[in-house]
N, C-alpha and C positions, 0 to 999 in steps of 0.2 A: 285242525286244518290252519294253514299259513296264508294269511292274506297276502295280494299281491302289492306291493308299494310301487309307487310311482312319486320320486322327486322331483320331476322338470315336468309336471302337468300342463304347462304353458310354454312348453319350450325352454328356450335360453332368454326368456323375457325375465323369470324373477332370480336367475342367478347373477344376470347382468344387473338389474336393478338394484338387489341386494349388495353386490359388490359397489355399486356406485355410492349406495349410502353409506356403507364401512369408511370408503374413502372419504367421502365430505365429513362426516363426524369426524373421523381420524385428521383430518387437515385442521380443520377447527381447533379440537382438541390439542394438537400440537403446536400451532401459532399461539395459542393464548398462554400457555406453559412457557413457549419462548420469550412471549412479551414481560413476563415476569423473572427470568433467568437471564437474560441478555442485555436487556434494556432497562431504563430508569423504573424502579418500582411499581412507582403510581400506587394504584388499588390495586396492590398485590392478591389480596384475599378475594376478591370480586373476580380476578382475570382467572386465578385458578379455579375457582367455583363455574365460571362459564365454560372453562376448557373441560373439565370434570364431566358436567353436565353434557357438554357436546360430544364428547366419546363416547358417554353410557348410551345417550340417546342413539346415536348412529350404529352403535353394536346391537342395541337391542331392534333396532327399524330392520338394520339386515337379517337379525334373526325370523323376525315376522314375516317379512316381505318373501325370504326364502320359503317359509313354511306355508304360504299362500298357494305354491306349488307342490304341496305333499299331499297326497292323495293314495287311499285304500280302494283298491276295485269295489272289494264286496262290502262296505259298510260306509256311511256318513262320519264326518268328523266334527266335532263341536269343541270348545274352548271353555274353560271353567274364568270367568270374567275375575276375580278376586286373586287366582292364581296368576293370572296373566299380567295384570296390572303390579305383583307383588315382584314378578321379574322384571320389570322394569327400572321398580327403586332399589334390589339390588343391584342390577348393571350400574346405576349412576351414585349409590352407595360406595360400593368395592371399588369402580375407579377414582371416584375422589378420592377414598383413602390413599391410593396408590400415587395419585398425582400430587396430594396433598405432602405425603413423605417424601418424595423425589424434589417437589419442587422447593421446600425449605431447606433440606437438607444437600441438595445438590448430587450429582452424579455419583456418588461414592458406591464401593462393592456392597455396602452394607445396607445402603438404602434401596440400590436398584434390586439386592435381593429379594429384601421383605417387601417392597412397592411391588415389583413384579410378580410375587407370589401370590399377594393379597389380591392383584386385579387379575391375575390369570385363572386362580381358583375361583373369583366373583364371576367373571366371564364362564367359565362352563358351568357354576352353580345357575347362572341365569338361562343358559343353555337348556339344560336339562330340566330346570325347574317349568320353563315354557313347555317343554315336551311332557311335564306331567299334569299340566294344564290341559292337553289335548284327550278328551273323552272319547272314545268309540266302542263299536261292537266287539271286543277284543281284550285283549291284552299286550302291552308292552313288552319286548324282549330286547336286552342288551349284550352285545359282545365283548367281553370284559378285555380283550387285547386292542378292540377296535375303540372304546370308548377311553382307554388309557392313554392311547396315541392322542386322541383328541385334547385331552387334558395337558397332555405335554405339548403340545402344539400350541394351547391358550396360555400358556407359562410363559413360553420363549416369545410368544408375539408381544404380551403385554410386556414384559421385560424390554424388550428390542424398541417398544414404543416409548416407554418411560425413559430407555437410552438416547433416542433420539430428539426427545422433547426438551432435554437439555443440552445436548452435546452439538445437535445439527443447527448450524445458522443459517440464513438467506433463505429466501422464499421459494426459490426453486428445490433447493435441497429439502426442503421440509415438506414440497409435494412430493417430492420422488419420495421421501420415508414413507407418507400417508397410502400412495400408491401400494408400496410393498407391505403395511401394517394391513391395509384393507383385504389382500390378496391372502395375509397369513389368518384374518379373523373369518373371511369366507371360508378359507380350505378348513377351518377348524369346525366349522358350522357343516359343513359338508361331509369331512369326517364322521363327526359325531352321528349326522342322519344315518351312515352308511352301517353303523352301529345297531340299527332299531331293525326289529321284525316283529311282526302282531302275528299272535296266536288269536283266529278268531272264537268266538262262542258257537257252541254247537245250535242254538236258537236265539231269536231275538227277547225270548223269554227269560233266559240265563244273563244277560247283559245287565248290567247296573244301570240304575235309573240317572238317566242325563238330563243334568240342568243348565247347560251352558249352552252358546251360542252357535251356531255353525260358521265353520270356516270364515270366507271373507266377509258375510255379514257382521261379523266381530271385529275382524283383523283391520279390515279396509277403514272403517270408522276411527279406529283407536290409533292409528298409523297417522292420522292427519295431526295429532296434537304434538309428538315428536318431531316430524318432519314441518311444521310452522315453527317450532322452538329452534330448529335447525337455520331456516331460513331468517328469523330474526338475529341469531347469532353471526351467521355469516356476513348480515348488514350491519352489525356492530364491528367486526374483525375489518370490515372493508370501509368503514369510516375513521378505523386508526390508524393514521399516516406511518406510524414507529411500525405496527405489522405489518404494513405492504411494503413499505421503501427501505425499511431497518433503520436502527438509532444513527443519526449521524448523517443521512440522506436527505430527509424529508424537509430539514430548515437548514439546509448548507446554505443557502443564497442569505438566509439571514445572519447566519455565522459568518459568513465571509464578509457582509456588510459591517457588521461588528468588528472584526478584525482590522477592515481598512480604517474604520474611525479611529481606531486605537492606535495604528501606523500613525494618522494624520497628528492626531493630539500629542503623540511624541514627538514632532517636530523633524521627520524627518525631511531632507530638502527634494522638491519637486522640480524635474527640468523645465524651465519657460525660456521659449525663444524669443528674443527682440533684434530688431532692425538693429545693425549695425553692429550688435555685439554676440559674441560667438562663446557658446557652451556655457551660459549663465546659468546657475544656481541658485535660484531663490529659496531660503528657507521658508517653511510655512509656519503655522501658529505656535506660538510659545517656545520657539527655539533663537537661540543667540547667534546673531550672523559671524563667523569666523572669517577672519583676514584673506584667509586661500578661498573661500567660498565666493568670492566677487572678481570680475574681471574690471579692466579698465571702464569707467564711465564713458559715455558717448561726450566728443567735445564740440563745443561751437568753435566755427572759424574765427579768426582774430579777426579783430577790429578793422585792421588796415586791409585786410583781405576782404572785407564784405563791401558790397555796393551800398552807398548811402540811402537810407529807407525815409519816408516820410516820418517827419519825427524825431531820425537821428540827429543829433549836433554833429557826428563825424567825430575825426582824430583830431586834437589841437582847438576845437572851438570852446571858448568861454563856457562856464557852465548857467544852463538854463538858456543857450542859444538854439533855436529850432531851426529846419529848413522850412520855409513858406513856398507853397504851392505859387509856381512860376503863371 
């Protein structure tokens, strides 16, 4: 007897939430890899590790948020804790391998092929390992064609994500790539779930002993850890100006001030307006005045043309003669 499977027990809540988490993990992972490829290296290993962990946590969180909406009408579902945790570790490790290969070697055909294959197969392994952790009063069956299709989607999505991480520049383009990758990863999950069938046991006594915890009582607390990690990773990305504004933009005012100071130090002339002088160019610091840089200096009126002032001896007066006040 086959069980009645419902992959959308909570309607559109679980697929939309799963897609959002896949996009968040993809965006953080891509931006961290971009930080090491297109900008100053900085702490290269740390950024790659943060990006790989963000991407792996995002994919794993997407998977198990979607699994909270999976139910079989005739039997409760439980999960084996060690296998569930192992699926998270597999997601982080395999994504890290692909990210480090492409992050260090660039977007070459060989690195994308190797890194995309490792990451795609790892994501598929994480998915089906999580399915294997599911325990119920029945046996799971899979359609070979649909499983193969889900693996192909995982390979294509992983390769495209790694290519976007090292090829796409700019915050808007990276966000667009993360939306596409989130759609591909979520589509891979639901394609894999479409391959599942449940053959129920004839009686409860024939069912294997269940040692795991039931559905949301296990998944929801376990999801808190990866979600908190993604929030912290998002905070790190938000406080790094290079990741938000791009290299050469966040410190552009400081660089402009540096360039202006260098121009002044080289002695480029600056235009200065003075009364009675037209188009006078006064050279600044460390410059040598050139003859053609100066216009005629302002001239005082001749002594004969000036009215005698107090203390002025006037023209023809003996030296030392002064006008006395009348």
